[in-house]
C-alpha positions in Angstrom: -14.7 -15.4 47.8 -15.8 -13.4 44.7 -12.4 -14.1 43.1 -12.7 -17.8 43.6 -16.3 -17.8 42.2 -15.1 -16.0 39.1 -12.3 -18.5 38.6 -14.7 -21.4 38.7 -16.8 -19.8 36.0 -13.8 -19.9 33.5 -14.5 -22.5 30.8 -12.2 -23.8 28.0 -14.3 -21.8 25.6 -13.9 -18.5 27.5 -10.1 -19.2 27.9 -9.5 -19.6 24.2 -6.4 -17.7 23.1 -6.6 -14.9 20.4 -5.8 -16.2 16.9 -3.8 -14.1 14.4 -4.6 -15.5 11.0 -7.7 -14.5 9.2 -9.1 -16.7 6.4 -7.7 -14.2 3.9 -4.3 -14.4 5.4 -4.4 -18.2 5.4 -5.5 -18.4 1.8 -2.3 -16.5 0.9 0.0 -18.2 3.4 -1.0 -21.8 2.9 0.2 -22.2 -0.7 3.6 -20.7 0.2 4.0 -23.2 3.1 3.1 -26.1 0.7 5.8 -24.9 -1.7 8.3 -25.5 1.1 7.5 -29.3 1.0 5.5 -28.9 4.2 2.8 -31.5 4.4 -0.8 -30.2 4.4 -2.0 -31.9 7.6 -5.5 -31.1 8.9 -4.0 -29.2 11.9 -1.4 -27.3 9.9 -3.1 -23.9 10.4 -3.5 -24.5 14.1 0.1 -25.4 14.5 1.2 -22.2 12.8 -1.2 -20.3 15.0 0.6 -21.8 18.0 4.0 -20.5 16.6 2.5 -17.1 16.1 1.0 -17.1 19.6 4.4 -17.9 21.1 6.0 -15.1 19.0 3.3 -12.6 20.2 3.3 -13.4 23.9 6.9 -14.7 24.4 5.9 -17.7 26.5 8.0 -20.9 26.8 7.1 -23.5 24.3 5.8 -25.9 27.0 3.3 -23.2 28.1 1.5 -23.1 24.8 -2.3 -23.5 25.4 -3.5 -27.0 24.7 -5.9 -25.8 22.0 -2.9 -25.6 19.6 -2.0 -29.2 20.1 1.1 -30.8 21.7 3.7 -28.1 22.5 6.5 -30.5 21.9 5.2 -31.4 18.4 4.9 -27.7 17.5 8.4 -26.9 18.8 9.9 -29.9 16.8 8.1 -28.7 13.6 9.3 -25.1 14.2 12.9 -26.3 14.8 12.9 -28.5 11.7 11.4 -25.8 9.5 13.9 -23.3 10.9 16.8 -25.7 10.1 15.6 -26.0 6.5 15.3 -22.3 6.0 11.5 -22.5 5.4 10.6 -19.3 7.3 13.2 -17.2 5.5 11.9 -18.6 2.2 8.3 -17.7 3.1 9.4 -14.2 4.1 11.2 -13.7 0.7 8.2 -15.1 -1.2 5.8 -12.6 0.5 8.1 -9.7 0.0 8.7 -9.9 -3.7 6.5 -6.9 -4.6 8.6 -4.3 -3.0 9.0 -0.6 -3.8 12.7 -0.2 -3.7 13.0 3.3 -5.1 14.5 4.1 -1.7 15.9 1.7 0.9 16.5 2.4 4.6 18.8 0.5 6.9 19.5 0.5 10.6 20.2 -1.7 13.6 18.4 -2.3 16.9 19.4 -4.0 20.1 17.4 -6.9 21.5 17.9 -7.9 25.1 18.9 -11.6 25.5 17.0 -13.3 28.3 19.0 -15.6 30.5 17.1 -18.5 29.0 18.7 -17.8 25.6 22.1 -18.9 27.0 23.5 -22.4 27.0 23.1 -23.6 23.4 24.3 -27.2 23.1 26.6 -26.6 20.1 29.7 -24.4 20.1 28.7 -22.2 17.1 28.4 -18.5 17.4 24.7 -17.8 18.3 24.5 -14.0 17.8 24.6 -13.0 21.5 27.3 -10.6 22.6 28.1 -8.1 25.4 27.2 -4.5 24.9 26.2 -1.6 27.1 23.0 -3.3 27.9 24.6 -6.5 28.9 24.0 -9.6 26.8 22.2 -8.6 23.6 21.5 -9.5 20.0 21.2 -7.0 17.2 18.8 -7.0 14.3 20.2 -5.2 11.2 17.2 -4.4 9.1 16.4 -2.9 5.6 13.0 -1.6 4.6 11.6 -0.4 1.3 10.0 3.0 0.4 6.8 2.0 2.2 8.7 1.0 5.4 8.1 -2.8 4.8 11.0 -5.2 5.6 13.0 -6.6 2.7 16.2 -8.0 4.4 17.8 -8.5 7.8 20.9 -9.9 9.5 21.3 -11.1 13.1 24.5 -10.5 15.0 25.7 -10.2 18.5 25.0 -6.9 20.2 28.7 -5.9 20.2 28.8 -5.8 16.4 28.6 -2.2 15.1 26.1 -1.3 12.4 28.9 -0.5 10.0 30.4 -4.0 10.4 27.2 -5.7 9.4 26.3 -3.2 6.7 28.3 -4.9 3.9 26.4 -8.2 4.2 23.0 -6.4 4.5 23.6 -4.1 1.5 24.7 -7.1 -0.6 21.2 -8.6 -0.2 19.3 -5.5 -1.3 17.8 -5.1 -4.8 18.6 -2.1 -7.0 17.4 1.2 -5.8 17.9 4.9 -6.4 19.1 5.7 -2.9 20.1 3.9 0.3 19.5 5.9 3.5 21.2 5.4 6.8 22.4 7.4 9.9 25.9 8.6 10.5 26.9 5.3 12.1 27.2 4.0 8.6 29.5 6.9 7.5 32.5 5.1 6.0 34.1 5.4 2.6 33.8 1.6 2.1 30.1 1.6 2.7 29.6 4.6 0.4 31.6 2.9 -2.4 29.6 -0.3 -2.0 26.3 1.6 -2.3 27.6 3.5 -5.4 28.7 0.2 -6.9 25.0 -0.9 -6.8 24.2 2.3 -8.8 22.5 3.9 -5.8 23.1 7.2 -4.0 24.2 6.9 -0.4 22.2 9.3 1.8 24.3 9.2 4.9 25.2 12.2 7.0 28.9 12.6 7.7 30.4 12.6 11.1 31.4 15.8 13.0 35.1 15.4 12.2 34.5 15.0 8.5 36.2 17.5 6.3 33.7 17.0 3.5 30.6 18.2 5.3 26.9 17.6 4.5 26.3 20.1 1.7 25.2 17.3 -0.7 23.0 15.5 1.8 19.4 15.1 0.6 17.9 16.2 3.9 14.3 15.7 2.8 14.9 12.1 2.0 16.9 11.6 5.2 13.9 12.7 7.2 12.1 9.6 6.0 14.5 7.4 7.9 11.9 7.1 10.6 10.3 4.3 8.4 13.0 1.8 9.5 12.5 2.9 13.1 8.8 2.4 12.8 9.4 -1.1 11.5 11.5 -1.9 14.5 8.7 -0.7 16.7 6.2 -3.0 14.9 8.5 -6.0 15.2 9.0 -5.4 19.0 5.2 -5.6 19.5 6.0 -9.3 19.3 7.4 -10.1 22.8 9.5 -13.0 21.7 11.4 -10.6 19.4 11.5 -7.6 21.8 13.3 -10.0 24.2 15.2 -12.9 22.8 14.5 -16.3 24.4 15.8 -18.6 21.7 19.1 -20.3 22.3 19.9 -20.8 18.6 20.6 -17.9 16.3 18.8 -19.6 13.4 15.7 -20.1 15.5 15.7 -16.4 16.5 16.3 -15.4 12.8 13.4 -17.6 11.8 11.2 -15.9 14.3 12.1 -12.5 12.9 11.4 -13.9 9.4 8.0 -15.1 10.6 7.2 -11.7 12.0 8.2 -10.0 8.8 6.2 -12.4 6.8 3.1 -11.8 9.0 3.5 -8.0 8.5 3.6 -8.6 4.7 0.4 -10.8 4.7 -2.1 -7.9 4.4 -0.2 -6.3 1.6 
């Protein structure tokens, strides 16, 4: 049939996967990888392309196209670099030049696929029950340009205000920290003020103080953190969590954030 003829015409060259790193990106990324004591093997760039491919399409590791090399080797390298904190260090190295005049924080649910269950160790893996079933939550902070500067991973049952303290502690000095009313608590406001920043957080309906002092023009820019969540969820392995280990999923988020910073 016509379909069978078309399939026989597929060659390895025509089935090549789409790569993500340009030469310019690699010239910036390679020195940072080498600073993490990662050996500069001839196939290093191709191995990282394989990790980015899996992040983008959300496929199982063993389904990586052979052009990237042995899937098992790529997974072992990813797991080892994740354990050493290399991906988080790379993200921090790329995000040094931030505009932190304003900082925006928020959280977003990530559906946990059934394959993410069953981690071999008994540690808490950042998967919990929420309205959407088993979920993970990314608590994210972005700068005045909407670029990621810090994040935390928790189970989906953890409220934004519970993770706020750890996230805010990571943030550099700024003039204002903007969040929605889910972060409206006196403890969070005092923590922000202790960092010499203004909390731009609307108060809840039952508040006796009201929102007379709320900078509404600045609060309208809170869409910047929502936009960053939308960009992160373009990567299917982040939009749905497949990783069993919390640190491996956190490394994937760090890799995505680092990739977003590359063109900057």
